[in-house]
N, C-alpha and C positions, 0 to 999 in steps of 0.2 A: 445608034439604035440599041434599044434595050435587048438584052439576050433573054429569051424565055426559057426558063428551066423546065425540064420535063417532070411530070408528077412522079413522086416516088411511089413504088409499089411495095406492099407488104407481102413477103413470101413466107409461107408456112414451112419452115425447115423441118425435116424429119428429126425425131428425137435421137439424141446420142444413144448408141447401142447399150451403154452401161446403164441407161435409165429405163430400158425396155425389160419387161418381165412377162413370163408366160401368163396367159389369162387364168388358167386353172390354178396356178400358184397364187395369184393375187386374190382369187376368190377364197382359197384355203386360208391365206394369211388374214383375211378379213374376219375369219371365225365363222363364216356362214356354213361351211362344209369341209370335209376332208378333201384331200387332193382327188381321190377316187370319186367322191360325191360331186366335186366341181366338174369332173369330166362328164358325169352323167347329166348334170344341168346343161352343159354346153351341147352335148349330143342330142338332147331333147329340144334344143332350140329355145331355151329359156333365158339365154344371156344375150343382151343387146349392148353393143359398143358404138357410141356416137350415132345412135339411131339405126344401126345395121345389125341384123341377127347374125351371130357367129356360131358356126358349128364345127370349125376346124380346131382340132386338139392343140396344135402347136402355135396358135395365134398369140402374138405378143402385143402388149399395150404399154403406153406411158402413163403410169398412175397419176402423174402430176397434171396431165392435160386431158386424157381420155375420160369420157363419161360412160360408166358401166352400170347397167341395171340388170337385176336378176328377178325374174317373175314380176317385172314392172316396178320394182323398188330400187332406188339408187343404192349402189354398193358403197358403204362408208369405208374410210381409211381403217387400217388395222388397229385393233384395240391392243392394250398391253397383254402380253402372253400370260396365260394362266394354266396351271397343270393341277389336276385334282385326282386323288384316290378316293373311290367311293365303294362302300359295301352295298352292292345291289341285293335287295331281298328277292326271294322267290315271288312269282306271280306279278312281276313288273316288267313292262316292255322296255327293251333297250333302244328307245327312240325318244325324241323330244315331243312328239304328239302322236295320237292314234285316232284314226277315223271312227273306230268302233267304241271309243270312249273308255278303253281300258287304262289302268294305272300305268304311267310311264315314269322314266327317271326324271323327267322335267319337274314332276311334282315335288321333288326333293330340293330343287334349286330355284324356287320362285323368288327368293330374296337375293340371289346372286346378281350383281349388277352387270357382269360381263357375260355375254352369250357364249356357251360352250357346246360341244358335241361329243358323243362317245367315241372312244378309240376302239374299234372292233365291236364285239357284241357278246352278250351272254343270253342264252335262251330264256324264254318266259319262265320256265320252271327250274332255272338254275340260279344260284346265288354266288356271291363272292366279289373279288376284287375287279373293279372296272375303272379304267382311266377315262377322264374327260379333259378336254382342252379346247383352245381356239387356235392352236398351232398346227396347221395342216402338214407341214414338213415333219414335225415330230410324230404325228399320228401315222403318217405313211411309213416311217422307219419302224414303228412298233408292229404294224400289221403286215408289212411286206415279207413274203417268205424268204427272200434272199438275206434278210437281216438275222433270221433264225433266232428271234427273241423267244426264250423259253417261257411257257405258261404251265404252271403247276396246279393240279387239281386233286382234291380228295373226293373219291367216288364211293358211294354206298350202294352195294349190289344186292341182288336177290338170292345170292348164294356165295359159296366159297370157291373161287377159281383155283385150279391146280397151277403148279409151276409151269407146266408145259403150255397151258392156256395163256399165261402171262407172256411166255416166250413168244407165242404166236403174235401178240400185239407188238413185240419188239421187232420181229421179222417183217411185219406189215400185213395188212388185210385190205381188201377192196370194199369200199362202202358205197351205197347208192348215191349217185350224184356227186361223189367226191373223189372217185378213183382210188388209187393206191395210197394209203397213209400208214404211218407207224408211230409208235411211242418211242421216245428216247429212253424213258425209264418207266417201269411198271412193277410195283412191289406191294405186297399186302401191308395194310396199315390198320391194325385193330385199335379201336377206340373203346377202352373199358370192356365191359361184357356185353357188347352189342350183339343182337340176334343175327344181323347181316354183316358180312365182311366188308371192310373198306379197303380201297386200293389207292395208292398214291401214283398219279400218272403225270408224266411230263411230255408235252408236245410242242412243236414250233408252228405247225399249221393252225388254221382257225376256220376249218370248213364247217358248213351248216350241220349242227347236231353231231359233230364228228365223234366225240367220246361215246355218246349213247349208241351210235351206230357201230363203233368198234367193239364195244362189249356185246352188242347184239350178235355180232359175228361169231363170238365164242360162247354164246348161249346164255347171256345174263341180261336182265333188265336193270337199268339204273334207277335206284330209289331216291337218291339224293346226289346232287352235283354241286361242289363248292370250289371256286377258283381261289387259291390261297396265295399265289405269287405270280408276278409278271417280271421276268428277268430275276433279279435279286431283291426286288421290292416286294415285301410281304404284306399281307392283310393286317397283320399285327393286332392291335387292341381295338380296332374299329368294330363297332356294333352295327347290326343291320340298319340301313338307312342313314348312317353317319358318313361324313366325308372330311377330308383334310386337304389343305393346299400344300403342294409339294415344292421343295426347294431344289437347288442344283445338285446336292448330294443324292437326293431321292431319284432325280432323273438319271443320274449316272448309274444307279442300281438297275434301272429299267433296261438300259441299253448295253450293259456289261454282263 
């Protein structure tokens, strides 16, 4: 009598742990957003994994088998990492699009084939060095307070601060919506025979309008604000609206 073999069953085995990555990290590595931006997309219910909405921050996926969509669009595999130093002009939004139709930094990168996003921000009315990348981990290191990456600014004021007023910035002031903040360095920096004094300021935080609010606390309006360095990476010879691709030595200057 013939022996009847039982039909074999296909079992979906769980992915090995070394193949699983956090969903927010995968979104960031795809170049769609920074790690923080990825968290916001997840919390807003805009991320779907295998047909299921995910709102858990620690959710892990297998990039090889799981299908991820963000805002209804499939998430593509990570593109080659790119790092850019950009001289942002004044009156330009530090976003890739603006519902009000204002000029944004994306207007300067229309020919760039790789999608990038800004690392941190500069206010609409500020200018200077801005980093862009599609590397979420790198962006997180640059902007996270615990890394204490130094940002250096030249600030044109509505008057001449005293040494005691500058010392107050070093001791710390409380700003609206930002709590207690302080400058690591604050020193007068005169450029030629300017009518208004300039001050060179170094901070590690990056709170909304932080420098403007700090000087408001000691009685001055900011007439011009230019970021000239992030870490040891300087603005250099870049002109407004120009950018350059950074190499490994440049990146080391940012984080050292």
